[in-house]
KOLZA-567185 format. One record per residue (C-alpha): x, y, z; residue number from 1; residue in three letters. Coordinates in Angstrom, 2 decimals. Example, Ala and Ser with C-alpha at 12.3 -4.5 7.8 and 13.67 -1.06 7.14 Angstrom:
<recs>
+---------+---------+---------+-----+---------+
!       u !       v !       w ! num ! residuo !
+---------+---------+---------+-----+---------+
!   12.30 !   -4.50 !    7.80 !   1 !     ALA !
!   13.67 !   -1.06 !    7.14 !   2 !     SER !
+---------+---------+---------+-----+---------+
</recs>
This chain:
<recs>
+---------+---------+---------+-----+---------+
!       u !       v !       w ! num ! residuo !
+---------+---------+---------+-----+---------+
!   65.98 !  101.47 !   87.80 !   1 !     UNK !
!   62.14 !  100.67 !   88.20 !   2 !     UNK !
!   62.70 !  100.49 !   92.13 !   3 !     UNK !
!   62.74 !  103.31 !   94.34 !   4 !     UNK !
!   66.01 !  103.96 !   96.33 !   5 !     UNK !
!   65.29 !  105.44 !   99.73 !   6 !     UNK !
!   68.34 !  106.88 !  101.89 !   7 !     UNK !
!   67.42 !  107.59 !  105.46 !   8 !     UNK !
!   69.51 !  109.79 !  108.06 !   9 !     UNK !
!   70.16 !  113.00 !  109.80 !  10 !     UNK !
!   71.03 !  115.98 !  108.27 !  11 !     UNK !
!   74.53 !  117.36 !  108.47 !  12 !     UNK !
!   74.57 !  120.23 !  105.91 !  13 !     UNK !
!   72.96 !  121.75 !  103.13 !  14 !     UNK !
!   75.10 !  123.85 !  101.31 !  15 !     UNK !
!   74.27 !  126.90 !   99.84 !  16 !     UNK !
!   72.76 !  126.70 !   96.10 !  17 !     UNK !
!   74.98 !  127.10 !   93.32 !  18 !     UNK !
!   74.19 !  129.07 !   90.02 !  19 !     UNK !
!   75.57 !  128.41 !   86.77 !  20 !     UNK !
!   75.62 !  130.86 !   83.91 !  21 !     UNK !
!   73.48 !  128.97 !   81.64 !  22 !     UNK !
!   70.83 !  129.02 !   84.14 !  23 !     UNK !
!   70.70 !  125.73 !   85.43 !  24 !     UNK !
!   71.07 !  125.81 !   89.47 !  25 !     UNK !
!   71.78 !  123.03 !   92.07 !  26 !     UNK !
!   71.86 !  122.55 !   95.93 !  27 !     UNK !
!   73.52 !  119.83 !   97.98 !  28 !     UNK !
!   72.34 !  117.99 !  100.86 !  29 !     UNK !
!   74.72 !  116.35 !  103.23 !  30 !     UNK !
!   73.30 !  113.20 !  104.86 !  31 !     UNK !
!   74.64 !  111.05 !  107.35 !  32 !     UNK !
!   73.20 !  107.85 !  107.46 !  33 !     UNK !
!   74.39 !  106.48 !  110.83 !  34 !     UNK !
!   76.76 !  103.68 !  109.06 !  35 !     UNK !
!   80.01 !  102.66 !  110.08 !  36 !     UNK !
!   81.69 !  103.08 !  106.72 !  37 !     UNK !
!   81.12 !  105.92 !  104.35 !  38 !     UNK !
!   78.34 !  107.38 !  106.20 !  39 !     UNK !
!   78.22 !  110.66 !  104.75 !  40 !     UNK !
!   76.54 !  110.90 !  101.34 !  41 !     UNK !
!   75.84 !  114.03 !   99.55 !  42 !     UNK !
!   72.66 !  114.42 !   97.48 !  43 !     UNK !
!   72.11 !  116.79 !   94.81 !  44 !     UNK !
!   68.58 !  118.45 !   94.55 !  45 !     UNK !
!   68.36 !  120.40 !   91.18 !  46 !     UNK !
!   66.32 !  123.02 !   89.27 !  47 !     UNK !
!   63.32 !  123.40 !   91.02 !  48 !     UNK !
!   64.08 !  120.04 !   93.76 !  49 !     UNK !
!   66.21 !  122.85 !   95.54 !  50 !     UNK !
!   62.76 !  124.11 !   97.38 !  51 !     UNK !
!   62.41 !  120.85 !   98.94 !  52 !     UNK !
!   65.23 !  121.54 !  100.90 !  53 !     UNK !
!   63.22 !  124.97 !  102.14 !  54 !     UNK !
!   62.70 !  125.14 !  106.05 !  55 !     UNK !
!   64.84 !  121.95 !  106.52 !  56 !     UNK !
!   67.72 !  122.50 !  109.13 !  57 !     UNK !
!   70.90 !  120.46 !  110.30 !  58 !     UNK !
!   70.03 !  117.84 !  112.54 !  59 !     UNK !
!   66.74 !  116.85 !  110.74 !  60 !     UNK !
!   65.93 !  113.33 !  110.56 !  61 !     UNK !
!   65.08 !  112.74 !  106.80 !  62 !     UNK !
!   64.43 !  110.58 !  104.39 !  63 !     UNK !
!   65.42 !  110.79 !  100.86 !  64 !     UNK !
!   64.02 !  109.18 !   97.58 !  65 !     UNK !
!   66.97 !  109.40 !   94.82 !  66 !     UNK !
!   68.27 !  108.47 !   91.63 !  67 !     UNK !
!   71.62 !  107.36 !   90.89 !  68 !     UNK !
!   73.34 !  107.91 !   87.52 !  69 !     UNK !
!   76.69 !  108.30 !   86.31 !  70 !     UNK !
!   78.72 !  109.44 !   83.32 !  71 !     UNK !
!   82.08 !  109.17 !   82.00 !  72 !     UNK !
!   84.44 !  112.25 !   81.41 !  73 !     UNK !
!   88.23 !  112.20 !   79.62 !  74 !     UNK !
!   88.23 !  108.43 !   80.95 !  75 !     UNK !
!   87.05 !  109.34 !   84.40 !  76 !     UNK !
!   83.83 !  107.90 !   85.65 !  77 !     UNK !
!   81.64 !  110.22 !   88.54 !  78 !     UNK !
!   78.54 !  109.07 !   90.02 !  79 !     UNK !
!   75.34 !  111.74 !   90.05 !  80 !     UNK !
!   73.15 !  111.29 !   93.42 !  81 !     UNK !
!   69.76 !  113.06 !   92.97 !  82 !     UNK !
!   67.20 !  113.85 !   95.35 !  83 !     UNK !
!   63.34 !  114.02 !   94.18 !  84 !     UNK !
!   61.51 !  113.71 !   97.03 !  85 !     UNK !
!   61.80 !  114.22 !  101.01 !  86 !     UNK !
!   59.64 !  112.56 !  103.84 !  87 !     UNK !
+---------+---------+---------+-----+---------+
</recs>
């Protein structure tokens, strides 16, 4: 995917940082896009990208650049939305 994907909206919630025994850590930003249906989008910020959320507050208007990925586990498929830049 060579195209940049950007989602804009209002910060609804910023979850606490989750730390794992492997040393991996992530933080989830919940964004309200204002759409009529499926307006709430959880976006993961992984490792050093969690620093982008410092100083951001609930109610802030932001544009989030994301990568969309996925994986299969035990016959089920999961979507991964990862943030890498904020405006």
